[in-house]
mmCIF file of the N, C-alpha and C atoms, coordinates in Angstrom:
data_MODEL
# 
_entry.id   MODEL 
# 
loop_
_atom_site.group_PDB 
_atom_site.id 
_atom_site.type_symbol 
_atom_site.label_atom_id 
_atom_site.label_alt_id 
_atom_site.label_comp_id 
_atom_site.label_asym_id 
_atom_site.label_entity_id 
_atom_site.label_seq_id 
_atom_site.pdbx_PDB_ins_code 
_atom_site.Cartn_x 
_atom_site.Cartn_y 
_atom_site.Cartn_z 
_atom_site.occupancy 
_atom_site.B_iso_or_equiv 
_atom_site.pdbx_formal_charge 
_atom_site.auth_seq_id 
_atom_site.auth_comp_id 
_atom_site.auth_asym_id 
_atom_site.auth_atom_id 
_atom_site.pdbx_PDB_model_num 
ATOM 1   N N  . MET A 1 1  ? 0.793  -1.393 -0.431  1.00 0.00 ? 1  MET A N  1 
ATOM 2   C CA . MET A 1 1  ? -0.015 0.250  -0.006  1.00 0.00 ? 1  MET A CA 1 
ATOM 3   C C  . MET A 1 1  ? 0.446  1.232  -0.398  1.00 0.00 ? 1  MET A C  1 
ATOM 4   N N  . LYS A 1 2  ? 2.037  1.293  0.663   1.00 0.00 ? 2  LYS A N  1 
ATOM 5   C CA . LYS A 1 2  ? 2.637  2.236  0.863   1.00 0.00 ? 2  LYS A CA 1 
ATOM 6   C C  . LYS A 1 2  ? 3.289  2.332  -0.759  1.00 0.00 ? 2  LYS A C  1 
ATOM 7   N N  . TYR A 1 3  ? 4.140  1.519  -1.111  1.00 0.00 ? 3  TYR A N  1 
ATOM 8   C CA . TYR A 1 3  ? 4.473  1.236  -2.776  1.00 0.00 ? 3  TYR A CA 1 
ATOM 9   C C  . TYR A 1 3  ? 3.870  2.224  -3.537  1.00 0.00 ? 3  TYR A C  1 
ATOM 10  N N  . LYS A 1 4  ? 2.493  1.958  -3.424  1.00 0.00 ? 4  LYS A N  1 
ATOM 11  C CA . LYS A 1 4  ? 1.208  2.307  -4.259  1.00 0.00 ? 4  LYS A CA 1 
ATOM 12  C C  . LYS A 1 4  ? 0.753  3.915  -3.821  1.00 0.00 ? 4  LYS A C  1 
ATOM 13  N N  . PHE A 1 5  ? 0.818  4.107  -3.091  1.00 0.00 ? 5  PHE A N  1 
ATOM 14  C CA . PHE A 1 5  ? 1.321  5.334  -2.638  1.00 0.00 ? 5  PHE A CA 1 
ATOM 15  C C  . PHE A 1 5  ? 2.045  6.838  -2.963  1.00 0.00 ? 5  PHE A C  1 
ATOM 16  N N  . LEU A 1 6  ? 2.839  6.161  -3.094  1.00 0.00 ? 6  LEU A N  1 
ATOM 17  C CA . LEU A 1 6  ? 4.952  6.915  -2.833  1.00 0.00 ? 6  LEU A CA 1 
ATOM 18  C C  . LEU A 1 6  ? 4.782  6.938  -4.637  1.00 0.00 ? 6  LEU A C  1 
ATOM 19  N N  . ASN A 1 7  ? 4.251  5.901  -5.252  1.00 0.00 ? 7  ASN A N  1 
ATOM 20  C CA . ASN A 1 7  ? 4.109  5.771  -6.641  1.00 0.00 ? 7  ASN A CA 1 
ATOM 21  C C  . ASN A 1 7  ? 3.403  6.840  -7.775  1.00 0.00 ? 7  ASN A C  1 
ATOM 22  N N  . LEU A 1 8  ? 2.237  6.771  -6.664  1.00 0.00 ? 8  LEU A N  1 
ATOM 23  C CA . LEU A 1 8  ? 1.049  7.912  -7.182  1.00 0.00 ? 8  LEU A CA 1 
ATOM 24  C C  . LEU A 1 8  ? 1.469  9.377  -7.140  1.00 0.00 ? 8  LEU A C  1 
ATOM 25  N N  . SER A 1 9  ? 1.796  9.634  -5.881  1.00 0.00 ? 9  SER A N  1 
ATOM 26  C CA . SER A 1 9  ? 2.356  10.867 -5.933  1.00 0.00 ? 9  SER A CA 1 
ATOM 27  C C  . SER A 1 9  ? 3.473  11.452 -6.522  1.00 0.00 ? 9  SER A C  1 
ATOM 28  N N  . ILE A 1 10 ? 4.359  10.600 -6.772  1.00 0.00 ? 10 ILE A N  1 
ATOM 29  C CA . ILE A 1 10 ? 5.124  10.742 -7.455  1.00 0.00 ? 10 ILE A CA 1 
ATOM 30  C C  . ILE A 1 10 ? 4.235  11.110 -9.300  1.00 0.00 ? 10 ILE A C  1 
ATOM 31  N N  . PHE A 1 11 ? 3.870  9.829  -9.513  1.00 0.00 ? 11 PHE A N  1 
ATOM 32  C CA . PHE A 1 11 ? 3.189  10.398 -10.790 1.00 0.00 ? 11 PHE A CA 1 
ATOM 33  C C  . PHE A 1 11 ? 2.641  11.952 -10.822 1.00 0.00 ? 11 PHE A C  1 
ATOM 34  N N  . VAL A 1 12 ? 1.596  12.215 -9.669  1.00 0.00 ? 12 VAL A N  1 
ATOM 35  C CA . VAL A 1 12 ? 1.184  13.585 -9.425  1.00 0.00 ? 12 VAL A CA 1 
ATOM 36  C C  . VAL A 1 12 ? 2.369  14.816 -9.945  1.00 0.00 ? 12 VAL A C  1 
ATOM 37  N N  . ILE A 1 13 ? 3.024  14.776 -8.658  1.00 0.00 ? 13 ILE A N  1 
ATOM 38  C CA . ILE A 1 13 ? 4.331  15.523 -8.788  1.00 0.00 ? 13 ILE A CA 1 
ATOM 39  C C  . ILE A 1 13 ? 4.433  15.879 -9.922  1.00 0.00 ? 13 ILE A C  1 
ATOM 40  N N  . SER A 1 14 ? 4.859  15.458 -10.790 1.00 0.00 ? 14 SER A N  1 
ATOM 41  C CA . SER A 1 14 ? 5.264  15.311 -11.656 1.00 0.00 ? 14 SER A CA 1 
ATOM 42  C C  . SER A 1 14 ? 4.531  15.779 -13.146 1.00 0.00 ? 14 SER A C  1 
ATOM 43  N N  . VAL A 1 15 ? 3.717  15.337 -12.920 1.00 0.00 ? 15 VAL A N  1 
ATOM 44  C CA . VAL A 1 15 ? 2.526  16.106 -14.084 1.00 0.00 ? 15 VAL A CA 1 
ATOM 45  C C  . VAL A 1 15 ? 1.596  17.443 -13.665 1.00 0.00 ? 15 VAL A C  1 
ATOM 46  N N  . ILE A 1 16 ? 2.105  17.347 -12.019 1.00 0.00 ? 16 ILE A N  1 
ATOM 47  C CA . ILE A 1 16 ? 2.019  19.238 -12.352 1.00 0.00 ? 16 ILE A CA 1 
ATOM 48  C C  . ILE A 1 16 ? 2.551  19.713 -12.180 1.00 0.00 ? 16 ILE A C  1 
ATOM 49  N N  . CYS A 1 17 ? 4.207  19.369 -12.293 1.00 0.00 ? 17 CYS A N  1 
ATOM 50  C CA . CYS A 1 17 ? 5.698  20.392 -12.469 1.00 0.00 ? 17 CYS A CA 1 
ATOM 51  C C  . CYS A 1 17 ? 5.828  20.431 -14.255 1.00 0.00 ? 17 CYS A C  1 
ATOM 52  N N  . LEU A 1 18 ? 5.187  19.515 -15.160 1.00 0.00 ? 18 LEU A N  1 
ATOM 53  C CA . LEU A 1 18 ? 4.487  19.019 -16.115 1.00 0.00 ? 18 LEU A CA 1 
ATOM 54  C C  . LEU A 1 18 ? 3.598  20.066 -16.382 1.00 0.00 ? 18 LEU A C  1 
ATOM 55  N N  . ILE A 1 19 ? 3.102  20.162 -15.902 1.00 0.00 ? 19 ILE A N  1 
ATOM 56  C CA . ILE A 1 19 ? 1.188  21.624 -16.521 1.00 0.00 ? 19 ILE A CA 1 
ATOM 57  C C  . ILE A 1 19 ? 2.229  22.896 -15.922 1.00 0.00 ? 19 ILE A C  1 
ATOM 58  N N  . ILE A 1 20 ? 3.177  23.034 -15.433 1.00 0.00 ? 20 ILE A N  1 
ATOM 59  C CA . ILE A 1 20 ? 3.211  24.473 -14.929 1.00 0.00 ? 20 ILE A CA 1 
ATOM 60  C C  . ILE A 1 20 ? 4.424  24.559 -15.679 1.00 0.00 ? 20 ILE A C  1 
ATOM 61  N N  . SER A 1 21 ? 5.146  23.701 -16.192 1.00 0.00 ? 21 SER A N  1 
ATOM 62  C CA . SER A 1 21 ? 6.654  24.648 -17.188 1.00 0.00 ? 21 SER A CA 1 
ATOM 63  C C  . SER A 1 21 ? 5.847  24.678 -18.334 1.00 0.00 ? 21 SER A C  1 
ATOM 64  N N  . MET A 1 22 ? 4.459  23.927 -18.479 1.00 0.00 ? 22 MET A N  1 
ATOM 65  C CA . MET A 1 22 ? 3.496  24.302 -20.060 1.00 0.00 ? 22 MET A CA 1 
ATOM 66  C C  . MET A 1 22 ? 2.758  25.449 -19.973 1.00 0.00 ? 22 MET A C  1 
ATOM 67  N N  . GLN A 1 23 ? 2.580  25.921 -18.872 1.00 0.00 ? 23 GLN A N  1 
ATOM 68  C CA . GLN A 1 23 ? 1.996  27.449 -18.585 1.00 0.00 ? 23 GLN A CA 1 
ATOM 69  C C  . GLN A 1 23 ? 3.086  28.125 -18.905 1.00 0.00 ? 23 GLN A C  1 
ATOM 70  N N  . LEU A 1 24 ? 4.197  28.250 -17.759 1.00 0.00 ? 24 LEU A N  1 
ATOM 71  C CA . LEU A 1 24 ? 4.927  29.135 -18.472 1.00 0.00 ? 24 LEU A CA 1 
ATOM 72  C C  . LEU A 1 24 ? 5.451  29.567 -19.392 1.00 0.00 ? 24 LEU A C  1 
ATOM 73  N N  . PHE A 1 25 ? 5.900  28.075 -20.549 1.00 0.00 ? 25 PHE A N  1 
ATOM 74  C CA . PHE A 1 25 ? 6.419  28.316 -21.536 1.00 0.00 ? 25 PHE A CA 1 
ATOM 75  C C  . PHE A 1 25 ? 5.250  29.256 -22.957 1.00 0.00 ? 25 PHE A C  1 
ATOM 76  N N  . TRP A 1 26 ? 4.350  29.299 -22.316 1.00 0.00 ? 26 TRP A N  1 
ATOM 77  C CA . TRP A 1 26 ? 2.922  29.995 -22.813 1.00 0.00 ? 26 TRP A CA 1 
ATOM 78  C C  . TRP A 1 26 ? 2.739  30.608 -22.485 1.00 0.00 ? 26 TRP A C  1 
ATOM 79  N N  . ASN A 1 27 ? 3.112  31.282 -20.957 1.00 0.00 ? 27 ASN A N  1 
ATOM 80  C CA . ASN A 1 27 ? 2.434  32.899 -20.623 1.00 0.00 ? 27 ASN A CA 1 
ATOM 81  C C  . ASN A 1 27 ? 4.493  33.418 -21.748 1.00 0.00 ? 27 ASN A C  1 
ATOM 82  N N  . ILE A 1 28 ? 5.155  33.281 -21.708 1.00 0.00 ? 28 ILE A N  1 
ATOM 83  C CA . ILE A 1 28 ? 6.413  33.455 -23.172 1.00 0.00 ? 28 ILE A CA 1 
ATOM 84  C C  . ILE A 1 28 ? 6.178  33.834 -24.002 1.00 0.00 ? 28 ILE A C  1 
ATOM 85  N N  . ASN A 1 29 ? 5.564  32.847 -24.678 1.00 0.00 ? 29 ASN A N  1 
ATOM 86  C CA . ASN A 1 29 ? 5.286  32.988 -26.282 1.00 0.00 ? 29 ASN A CA 1 
ATOM 87  C C  . ASN A 1 29 ? 4.245  34.172 -25.997 1.00 0.00 ? 29 ASN A C  1 
ATOM 88  N N  . ILE A 1 30 ? 3.646  33.916 -25.109 1.00 0.00 ? 30 ILE A N  1 
ATOM 89  C CA . ILE A 1 30 ? 2.515  35.342 -25.310 1.00 0.00 ? 30 ILE A CA 1 
ATOM 90  C C  . ILE A 1 30 ? 2.679  36.640 -24.892 1.00 0.00 ? 30 ILE A C  1 
ATOM 91  N N  . TYR A 1 31 ? 4.086  36.844 -24.260 1.00 0.00 ? 31 TYR A N  1 
ATOM 92  C CA . TYR A 1 31 ? 5.239  38.181 -24.228 1.00 0.00 ? 31 TYR A CA 1 
ATOM 93  C C  . TYR A 1 31 ? 5.597  37.719 -25.728 1.00 0.00 ? 31 TYR A C  1 
ATOM 94  N N  . VAL A 1 32 ? 6.520  36.853 -25.990 1.00 0.00 ? 32 VAL A N  1 
ATOM 95  C CA . VAL A 1 32 ? 7.241  37.428 -26.857 1.00 0.00 ? 32 VAL A CA 1 
ATOM 96  C C  . VAL A 1 32 ? 6.306  37.770 -28.171 1.00 0.00 ? 32 VAL A C  1 
ATOM 97  N N  . ASP A 1 33 ? 4.873  37.306 -28.642 1.00 0.00 ? 33 ASP A N  1 
ATOM 98  C CA . ASP A 1 33 ? 4.536  37.633 -29.469 1.00 0.00 ? 33 ASP A CA 1 
ATOM 99  C C  . ASP A 1 33 ? 3.936  39.415 -29.560 1.00 0.00 ? 33 ASP A C  1 
ATOM 100 N N  . GLY A 1 34 ? 3.754  39.263 -27.953 1.00 0.00 ? 34 GLY A N  1 
ATOM 101 C CA . GLY A 1 34 ? 2.818  41.516 -28.551 1.00 0.00 ? 34 GLY A CA 1 
ATOM 102 C C  . GLY A 1 34 ? 3.760  42.130 -28.200 1.00 0.00 ? 34 GLY A C  1 
ATOM 103 N N  . HIS A 1 35 ? 5.409  41.163 -27.749 1.00 0.00 ? 35 HIS A N  1 
ATOM 104 C CA . HIS A 1 35 ? 6.055  42.446 -27.756 1.00 0.00 ? 35 HIS A CA 1 
ATOM 105 C C  . HIS A 1 35 ? 7.237  42.211 -29.222 1.00 0.00 ? 35 HIS A C  1 
ATOM 106 N N  . ASN A 1 36 ? 6.773  41.319 -29.879 1.00 0.00 ? 36 ASN A N  1 
ATOM 107 C CA . ASN A 1 36 ? 8.324  40.581 -31.549 1.00 0.00 ? 36 ASN A CA 1 
ATOM 108 C C  . ASN A 1 36 ? 9.263  40.894 -30.953 1.00 0.00 ? 36 ASN A C  1 
ATOM 109 N N  . THR A 1 37 ? 9.381  40.300 -30.186 1.00 0.00 ? 37 THR A N  1 
ATOM 110 C CA . THR A 1 37 ? 10.842 40.128 -30.105 1.00 0.00 ? 37 THR A CA 1 
ATOM 111 C C  . THR A 1 37 ? 10.757 38.084 -30.121 1.00 0.00 ? 37 THR A C  1 
ATOM 112 N N  . ASN A 1 38 ? 12.064 37.463 -29.325 1.00 0.00 ? 38 ASN A N  1 
ATOM 113 C CA . ASN A 1 38 ? 12.347 36.125 -29.466 1.00 0.00 ? 38 ASN A CA 1 
ATOM 114 C C  . ASN A 1 38 ? 12.028 35.265 -28.029 1.00 0.00 ? 38 ASN A C  1 
ATOM 115 N N  . PRO A 1 39 ? 12.338 33.913 -27.884 1.00 0.00 ? 39 PRO A N  1 
ATOM 116 C CA . PRO A 1 39 ? 12.230 33.956 -26.909 1.00 0.00 ? 39 PRO A CA 1 
ATOM 117 C C  . PRO A 1 39 ? 13.318 33.707 -25.948 1.00 0.00 ? 39 PRO A C  1 
ATOM 118 N N  . SER A 1 40 ? 14.571 33.017 -27.828 1.00 0.00 ? 40 SER A N  1 
ATOM 119 C CA . SER A 1 40 ? 15.284 32.897 -26.942 1.00 0.00 ? 40 SER A CA 1 
ATOM 120 C C  . SER A 1 40 ? 16.876 34.575 -26.264 1.00 0.00 ? 40 SER A C  1 
ATOM 121 N N  . ILE A 1 41 ? 15.787 35.765 -26.563 1.00 0.00 ? 41 ILE A N  1 
ATOM 122 C CA . ILE A 1 41 ? 16.114 37.111 -26.270 1.00 0.00 ? 41 ILE A CA 1 
ATOM 123 C C  . ILE A 1 41 ? 15.226 37.089 -24.582 1.00 0.00 ? 41 ILE A C  1 
ATOM 124 N N  . VAL A 1 42 ? 14.046 36.921 -24.262 1.00 0.00 ? 42 VAL A N  1 
ATOM 125 C CA . VAL A 1 42 ? 13.370 36.487 -22.925 1.00 0.00 ? 42 VAL A CA 1 
ATOM 126 C C  . VAL A 1 42 ? 13.957 35.562 -22.429 1.00 0.00 ? 42 VAL A C  1 
ATOM 127 N N  . LEU A 1 43 ? 14.766 34.371 -22.718 1.00 0.00 ? 43 LEU A N  1 
ATOM 128 C CA . LEU A 1 43 ? 15.333 33.699 -21.658 1.00 0.00 ? 43 LEU A CA 1 
ATOM 129 C C  . LEU A 1 43 ? 16.511 34.123 -21.483 1.00 0.00 ? 43 LEU A C  1 
ATOM 130 N N  . GLY A 1 44 ? 17.073 34.820 -21.903 1.00 0.00 ? 44 GLY A N  1 
ATOM 131 C CA . GLY A 1 44 ? 18.935 34.701 -21.831 1.00 0.00 ? 44 GLY A CA 1 
ATOM 132 C C  . GLY A 1 44 ? 19.627 34.267 -22.615 1.00 0.00 ? 44 GLY A C  1 
ATOM 133 N N  . GLY A 1 45 ? 19.142 33.735 -23.189 1.00 0.00 ? 45 GLY A N  1 
ATOM 134 C CA . GLY A 1 45 ? 20.206 33.098 -25.386 1.00 0.00 ? 45 GLY A CA 1 
ATOM 135 C C  . GLY A 1 45 ? 19.626 32.173 -26.104 1.00 0.00 ? 45 GLY A C  1 
ATOM 136 N N  . LYS A 1 46 ? 20.348 31.838 -26.472 1.00 0.00 ? 46 LYS A N  1 
ATOM 137 C CA . LYS A 1 46 ? 20.054 30.332 -28.061 1.00 0.00 ? 46 LYS A CA 1 
ATOM 138 C C  . LYS A 1 46 ? 20.008 28.775 -26.561 1.00 0.00 ? 46 LYS A C  1 
ATOM 139 N N  . SER A 1 47 ? 21.028 29.079 -25.604 1.00 0.00 ? 47 SER A N  1 
ATOM 140 C CA . SER A 1 47 ? 21.398 27.942 -25.024 1.00 0.00 ? 47 SER A CA 1 
ATOM 141 C C  . SER A 1 47 ? 20.811 27.977 -23.613 1.00 0.00 ? 47 SER A C  1 
ATOM 142 N N  . TRP A 1 48 ? 19.683 28.528 -23.303 1.00 0.00 ? 48 TRP A N  1 
ATOM 143 C CA . TRP A 1 48 ? 19.202 28.800 -22.392 1.00 0.00 ? 48 TRP A CA 1 
ATOM 144 C C  . TRP A 1 48 ? 17.642 28.494 -22.560 1.00 0.00 ? 48 TRP A C  1 
ATOM 145 N N  . LEU A 1 49 ? 17.626 29.252 -24.235 1.00 0.00 ? 49 LEU A N  1 
ATOM 146 C CA . LEU A 1 49 ? 16.117 28.136 -24.773 1.00 0.00 ? 49 LEU A CA 1 
ATOM 147 C C  . LEU A 1 49 ? 15.953 26.601 -24.983 1.00 0.00 ? 49 LEU A C  1 
ATOM 148 N N  . ILE A 1 50 ? 17.181 26.124 -24.847 1.00 0.00 ? 50 ILE A N  1 
ATOM 149 C CA . ILE A 1 50 ? 17.499 24.676 -25.386 1.00 0.00 ? 50 ILE A CA 1 
ATOM 150 C C  . ILE A 1 50 ? 17.294 24.324 -24.041 1.00 0.00 ? 50 ILE A C  1 
ATOM 151 N N  . ALA A 1 51 ? 17.975 24.519 -22.920 1.00 0.00 ? 51 ALA A N  1 
ATOM 152 C CA . ALA A 1 51 ? 17.953 24.307 -21.802 1.00 0.00 ? 51 ALA A CA 1 
ATOM 153 C C  . ALA A 1 51 ? 16.454 23.735 -21.030 1.00 0.00 ? 51 ALA A C  1 
ATOM 154 N N  . TYR A 1 52 ? 15.559 24.917 -21.304 1.00 0.00 ? 52 TYR A N  1 
ATOM 155 C CA . TYR A 1 52 ? 14.093 25.348 -21.098 1.00 0.00 ? 52 TYR A CA 1 
ATOM 156 C C  . TYR A 1 52 ? 13.213 24.279 -21.821 1.00 0.00 ? 52 TYR A C  1 
ATOM 157 N N  . TRP A 1 53 ? 13.895 23.429 -22.917 1.00 0.00 ? 53 TRP A N  1 
ATOM 158 C CA . TRP A 1 53 ? 13.077 22.554 -23.737 1.00 0.00 ? 53 TRP A CA 1 
ATOM 159 C C  . TRP A 1 53 ? 13.367 21.338 -23.196 1.00 0.00 ? 53 TRP A C  1 
ATOM 160 N N  . ILE A 1 54 ? 15.033 21.238 -22.982 1.00 0.00 ? 54 ILE A N  1 
ATOM 161 C CA . ILE A 1 54 ? 15.585 20.315 -22.655 1.00 0.00 ? 54 ILE A CA 1 
ATOM 162 C C  . ILE A 1 54 ? 14.969 19.631 -20.803 1.00 0.00 ? 54 ILE A C  1 
ATOM 163 N N  . MET A 1 55 ? 14.533 20.497 -20.242 1.00 0.00 ? 55 MET A N  1 
ATOM 164 C CA . MET A 1 55 ? 13.444 20.797 -18.595 1.00 0.00 ? 55 MET A CA 1 
ATOM 165 C C  . MET A 1 55 ? 12.514 20.083 -18.686 1.00 0.00 ? 55 MET A C  1 
ATOM 166 N N  . ILE A 1 56 ? 11.290 20.535 -20.287 1.00 0.00 ? 56 ILE A N  1 
ATOM 167 C CA . ILE A 1 56 ? 10.273 19.864 -20.329 1.00 0.00 ? 56 ILE A CA 1 
ATOM 168 C C  . ILE A 1 56 ? 10.582 18.742 -20.906 1.00 0.00 ? 56 ILE A C  1 
ATOM 169 N N  . LEU A 1 57 ? 11.133 18.479 -22.334 1.00 0.00 ? 57 LEU A N  1 
ATOM 170 C CA . LEU A 1 57 ? 11.256 17.012 -22.100 1.00 0.00 ? 57 LEU A CA 1 
ATOM 171 C C  . LEU A 1 57 ? 11.583 15.815 -20.997 1.00 0.00 ? 57 LEU A C  1 
ATOM 172 N N  . PHE A 1 58 ? 12.478 16.786 -19.967 1.00 0.00 ? 58 PHE A N  1 
ATOM 173 C CA . PHE A 1 58 ? 12.605 15.891 -18.515 1.00 0.00 ? 58 PHE A CA 1 
ATOM 174 C C  . PHE A 1 58 ? 11.471 15.142 -17.618 1.00 0.00 ? 58 PHE A C  1 
ATOM 175 N N  . ASN A 1 59 ? 10.454 16.841 -17.799 1.00 0.00 ? 59 ASN A N  1 
ATOM 176 C CA . ASN A 1 59 ? 9.605  16.653 -17.337 1.00 0.00 ? 59 ASN A CA 1 
ATOM 177 C C  . ASN A 1 59 ? 8.480  15.887 -17.791 1.00 0.00 ? 59 ASN A C  1 
ATOM 178 N N  . LEU A 1 60 ? 8.663  15.661 -19.264 1.00 0.00 ? 60 LEU A N  1 
ATOM 179 C CA . LEU A 1 60 ? 7.469  14.947 -19.764 1.00 0.00 ? 60 LEU A CA 1 
ATOM 180 C C  . LEU A 1 60 ? 8.329  13.053 -19.792 1.00 0.00 ? 60 LEU A C  1 
ATOM 181 N N  . LEU A 1 61 ? 9.337  12.813 -19.727 1.00 0.00 ? 61 LEU A N  1 
ATOM 182 C CA . LEU A 1 61 ? 9.223  11.459 -19.410 1.00 0.00 ? 61 LEU A CA 1 
ATOM 183 C C  . LEU A 1 61 ? 9.935  11.041 -17.919 1.00 0.00 ? 61 LEU A C  1 
ATOM 184 N N  . ILE A 1 62 ? 9.782  11.765 -16.978 1.00 0.00 ? 62 ILE A N  1 
ATOM 185 C CA . ILE A 1 62 ? 9.720  11.765 -15.713 1.00 0.00 ? 62 ILE A CA 1 
ATOM 186 C C  . ILE A 1 62 ? 7.832  11.049 -15.782 1.00 0.00 ? 62 ILE A C  1 
ATOM 187 N N  . CYS A 1 63 ? 7.423  11.838 -15.897 1.00 0.00 ? 63 CYS A N  1 
ATOM 188 C CA . CYS A 1 63 ? 5.827  11.704 -16.320 1.00 0.00 ? 63 CYS A CA 1 
ATOM 189 C C  . CYS A 1 63 ? 5.487  10.112 -16.523 1.00 0.00 ? 63 CYS A C  1 
ATOM 190 N N  . VAL A 1 64 ? 6.257  9.968  -18.026 1.00 0.00 ? 64 VAL A N  1 
ATOM 191 C CA . VAL A 1 64 ? 5.880  9.192  -18.557 1.00 0.00 ? 64 VAL A CA 1 
ATOM 192 C C  . VAL A 1 64 ? 6.650  7.805  -17.508 1.00 0.00 ? 64 VAL A C  1 
ATOM 193 N N  . LEU A 1 65 ? 7.993  7.794  -17.135 1.00 0.00 ? 65 LEU A N  1 
ATOM 194 C CA . LEU A 1 65 ? 8.647  6.727  -16.314 1.00 0.00 ? 65 LEU A CA 1 
ATOM 195 C C  . LEU A 1 65 ? 7.628  6.292  -15.183 1.00 0.00 ? 65 LEU A C  1 
ATOM 196 N N  . SER A 1 66 ? 7.059  7.602  -14.349 1.00 0.00 ? 66 SER A N  1 
ATOM 197 C CA . SER A 1 66 ? 6.279  7.434  -12.863 1.00 0.00 ? 66 SER A CA 1 
ATOM 198 C C  . SER A 1 66 ? 5.073  6.675  -13.472 1.00 0.00 ? 66 SER A C  1 
ATOM 199 N N  . PHE A 1 67 ? 3.985  7.035  -14.440 1.00 0.00 ? 67 PHE A N  1 
ATOM 200 C CA . PHE A 1 67 ? 3.004  5.835  -14.857 1.00 0.00 ? 67 PHE A CA 1 
ATOM 201 C C  . PHE A 1 67 ? 3.331  4.883  -15.293 1.00 0.00 ? 67 PHE A C  1 
ATOM 202 N N  . ILE A 1 68 ? 4.971  4.063  -15.366 1.00 0.00 ? 68 ILE A N  1 
ATOM 203 C CA . ILE A 1 68 ? 4.424  3.111  -16.080 1.00 0.00 ? 68 ILE A CA 1 
ATOM 204 C C  . ILE A 1 68 ? 5.007  2.684  -14.348 1.00 0.00 ? 68 ILE A C  1 
ATOM 205 N N  . ASN A 1 69 ? 5.549  3.306  -13.685 1.00 0.00 ? 69 ASN A N  1 
ATOM 206 C CA . ASN A 1 69 ? 6.047  2.248  -12.661 1.00 0.00 ? 69 ASN A CA 1 
ATOM 207 C C  . ASN A 1 69 ? 4.682  2.098  -11.986 1.00 0.00 ? 69 ASN A C  1 
ATOM 208 N N  . LEU A 1 70 ? 3.382  2.920  -12.068 1.00 0.00 ? 70 LEU A N  1 
ATOM 209 C CA . LEU A 1 70 ? 1.920  3.163  -11.133 1.00 0.00 ? 70 LEU A CA 1 
ATOM 210 C C  . LEU A 1 70 ? 1.930  1.549  -11.796 1.00 0.00 ? 70 LEU A C  1 
ATOM 211 N N  . LEU A 1 71 ? 1.773  1.478  -12.847 1.00 0.00 ? 71 LEU A N  1 
ATOM 212 C CA . LEU A 1 71 ? 0.517  0.724  -13.827 1.00 0.00 ? 71 LEU A CA 1 
ATOM 213 C C  . LEU A 1 71 ? 2.044  -0.951 -12.933 1.00 0.00 ? 71 LEU A C  1 
ATOM 214 N N  . LYS A 1 72 ? 2.919  -0.711 -12.676 1.00 0.00 ? 72 LYS A N  1 
ATOM 215 C CA . LYS A 1 72 ? 3.440  -2.022 -12.588 1.00 0.00 ? 72 LYS A CA 1 
ATOM 216 C C  . LYS A 1 72 ? 3.250  -2.652 -11.997 1.00 0.00 ? 72 LYS A C  1 
ATOM 217 N N  . LYS A 1 73 ? 3.146  -4.415 -12.375 1.00 0.00 ? 73 LYS A N  1 
ATOM 218 C CA . LYS A 1 73 ? 2.656  -4.720 -10.401 1.00 0.00 ? 73 LYS A CA 1 
ATOM 219 C C  . LYS A 1 73 ? 3.663  -5.382 -10.005 1.00 0.00 ? 73 LYS A C  1 
ATOM 220 N N  . LYS A 1 74 ? 3.947  -4.981 -8.316  1.00 0.00 ? 74 LYS A N  1 
ATOM 221 C CA . LYS A 1 74 ? 4.415  -5.772 -7.717  1.00 0.00 ? 74 LYS A CA 1 
ATOM 222 C C  . LYS A 1 74 ? 3.989  -6.494 -6.318  1.00 0.00 ? 74 LYS A C  1 
# 
């Protein structure tokens, strides 16, 4: 029971982190569109834009892996 609860809580927290990251990226894009600039300027350069995309991909990967771990029977 503790094992299932721990996996469920990890999955829920990872989904919440992914939603927050996507919402922040959405808000950055709204700002970029309104002020005629680009995301790399807002985030501080091309390398930080790539780091932001990697962060979102890692959040997605954590969500998928925690979901698989949640479905795995023990």
